[in-house]
C-alpha positions as CSV (number, residue, x, y, z in Angstrom):
1,Q,-11.7,-10.5,-22.6
2,E,-12.1,-7.8,-20.0
3,Q,-11.8,-8.9,-16.4
4,L,-10.5,-7.9,-13.0
5,V,-8.2,-10.3,-11.1
6,E,-7.6,-9.9,-7.4
7,S,-4.9,-11.2,-5.2
8,G,-3.2,-10.6,-1.8
9,G,-5.7,-11.9,0.7
10,G,-4.8,-14.2,3.6
11,L,-4.7,-14.7,7.3
12,V,-3.3,-12.0,9.5
13,Q,-3.3,-11.2,13.2
14,A,-5.2,-8.1,14.5
15,G,-3.0,-5.1,14.1
16,G,-1.3,-6.4,11.1
17,S,-1.3,-5.3,7.4
18,L,-2.3,-6.7,4.1
19,R,-2.1,-5.3,0.5
20,L,-4.7,-6.4,-1.9
21,S,-4.2,-6.1,-5.7
22,C,-6.8,-5.6,-8.4
23,T,-5.4,-6.0,-11.9
24,A,-7.3,-5.1,-15.0
25,H,-7.1,-7.3,-18.1
26,G,-8.5,-6.0,-21.4
27,L,-9.2,-2.5,-20.0
28,L,-7.4,0.2,-18.1
29,F,-8.4,1.9,-14.9
30,R,-7.6,5.4,-16.2
31,N,-10.6,7.7,-15.9
32,R,-12.7,5.1,-14.2
33,Q,-14.2,4.8,-10.8
34,I,-12.8,1.9,-8.9
35,D,-14.4,0.6,-5.7
36,W,-13.5,-1.9,-3.1
37,Y,-16.3,-3.9,-1.4
38,R,-16.3,-6.7,1.1
39,Q,-18.7,-9.5,1.9
40,T,-18.7,-10.1,5.7
41,P,-19.2,-13.5,7.4
42,E,-22.7,-12.4,8.0
43,N,-23.2,-12.1,4.3
44,Q,-23.5,-8.4,4.2
45,R,-21.8,-6.6,1.3
46,E,-20.2,-3.3,2.4
47,W,-18.6,-0.6,0.4
48,V,-15.1,-0.1,1.7
49,A,-13.3,2.5,-0.4
50,G,-13.3,4.2,-3.8
51,L,-11.0,5.9,-6.2
52,T,-12.8,8.4,-8.4
53,I,-12.2,9.4,-12.0
54,H,-10.6,12.6,-10.6
55,G,-8.1,10.6,-8.6
56,T,-9.6,11.4,-5.3
57,T,-10.3,8.8,-2.7
58,D,-13.1,8.1,-0.3
59,Y,-13.4,5.6,2.5
60,A,-16.1,4.1,4.7
61,D,-15.9,5.5,8.2
62,S,-15.0,2.0,9.6
63,V,-11.7,2.0,7.6
64,K,-10.9,5.7,7.4
65,G,-7.3,6.3,8.5
66,R,-6.4,2.7,8.2
67,F,-6.9,1.8,4.5
68,T,-5.6,3.6,1.3
69,I,-5.9,3.0,-2.4
70,P,-2.6,3.4,-4.2
71,R,-2.3,2.5,-7.9
72,D,0.3,1.8,-10.5
73,S,1.4,4.6,-12.8
74,D,0.3,2.4,-15.8
75,W,-3.3,2.3,-14.5
76,E,-3.4,-1.5,-14.8
77,T,-3.4,-2.3,-11.1
78,V,-5.1,-0.7,-8.1
79,Y,-4.3,-1.7,-4.5
80,L,-6.1,-1.7,-1.2
81,E,-3.5,-1.1,1.5
82,M,-5.0,-2.2,4.8
83,N,-3.3,-1.4,8.1
84,S,-4.2,-1.8,11.8
85,L,-6.5,-4.6,10.8
86,K,-9.3,-5.6,13.1
87,A,-11.3,-8.8,13.4
88,E,-14.3,-7.0,11.9
89,D,-12.3,-6.4,8.7
90,T,-12.7,-10.1,8.0
91,G,-14.5,-10.9,4.7
92,V,-14.1,-11.5,1.0
93,Y,-12.9,-8.4,-0.7
94,Y,-13.9,-7.4,-4.2
95,C,-12.9,-4.7,-6.6
96,K,-15.3,-3.2,-9.1
97,T,-15.3,-0.8,-12.0
98,L,-17.7,0.3,-14.7
99,F,-16.7,-0.4,-18.3
100,R,-18.8,0.2,-21.3
101,G,-21.9,0.5,-19.2
102,F,-21.4,-2.7,-17.3
103,D,-20.1,-3.4,-13.8
104,Y,-17.0,-5.6,-13.7
105,W,-16.2,-7.4,-10.5
106,G,-13.2,-9.3,-9.5
107,Q,-13.5,-12.9,-8.2
108,G,-12.9,-11.9,-4.6
109,T,-10.0,-12.6,-2.2
110,Q,-10.5,-13.8,1.4
111,V,-9.1,-11.7,4.2
112,T,-9.2,-13.2,7.7
113,V,-8.1,-11.3,10.7
114,S,-7.6,-13.3,13.9
115,S,-8.1,-11.5,17.2
């Protein structure tokens, strides 16, 4: 069964770093758009970053220069590298991809940045 599994969240101090993982089961990320979103404590869902089918990346202005999206060469895992974390980066982070016409979301992983 196709699914996305995330890991890597946790509690970190402001200025610190975390690396989130999104691993695909039953599908590969090759030639697929992969996006990272976060749900803030105010219950707002925000788009954070994306890796296009062409391999290019794009980032929300709020994380540009601090976050990147590396991936494994086998196209099974995509990461969200988060540096210089701020309190406003706190939230539940989700990865998403489109597969056979359906959006697949991970289960989410909590990131808490203490100021």
